[in-house]
C-alpha positions in Angstrom: 0.0 0.0 0.0 2.7 2.5 0.9 4.4 1.8 -2.5 1.2 2.9 -4.3 0.9 6.1 -2.1 4.5 7.1 -3.0 3.8 6.4 -6.7 0.7 8.6 -6.5 2.6 11.4 -4.8 5.3 11.3 -7.5 2.7 11.4 -10.2 1.1 14.5 -8.6 4.5 16.2 -8.7 4.9 15.3 -12.4 1.4 16.4 -13.3 1.7 19.7 -11.4 5.0 20.4 -13.1 3.6 20.2 -16.6 1.9 23.7 -16.7 4.9 25.7 -15.4 7.2 23.8 -17.7 5.1 24.2 -20.8 3.7 27.8 -20.2 5.4 29.6 -17.3 3.6 32.9 -18.2 0.1 31.3 -18.0 1.1 29.5 -14.7 2.2 32.8 -13.2 -1.0 34.5 -14.2 -3.1 31.6 -12.8 -1.2 31.7 -9.5 -1.7 35.5 -9.2 -5.4 35.0 -9.9 -5.6 32.3 -7.2 -3.8 34.6 -4.8 -6.6 37.2 -5.2 -9.4 34.8 -4.2 -10.8 34.8 -0.7 -10.6 31.8 1.6 -14.1 30.5 0.9 -13.6 30.6 -2.8 -10.3 28.6 -2.5 -12.1 26.1 -0.2 -14.9 25.6 -2.7 -12.3 25.0 -5.5 -10.4 22.6 -3.3 -13.6 20.7 -2.4 -14.5 20.5 -6.1 -11.1 19.1 -7.0 -11.3 16.5 -4.3 -14.8 15.4 -5.4 -13.9 15.2 -9.0 -10.7 13.3 -8.2 -12.6 10.9 -6.0 -15.3 10.3 -8.6 -12.6 9.7 -11.3 -10.9 7.2 -9.1 -14.2 5.4 -8.5 -14.9 5.3 -12.2 -11.4 4.0 -13.1 -11.5 1.3 -10.5 
């Protein structure tokens, strides 16, 4: 089980690194936009991301 968790963590790093590698200007713009959101908006985005990720995992498995 721990092996799969480490694989997943490594894949997260790879996937998160794609946008700043491919388009650093767009990544910087997105980060600045995210910095201007208030806490409740960021929580809603985080919740949505977790729900979508969980649903995709359920569909894949």
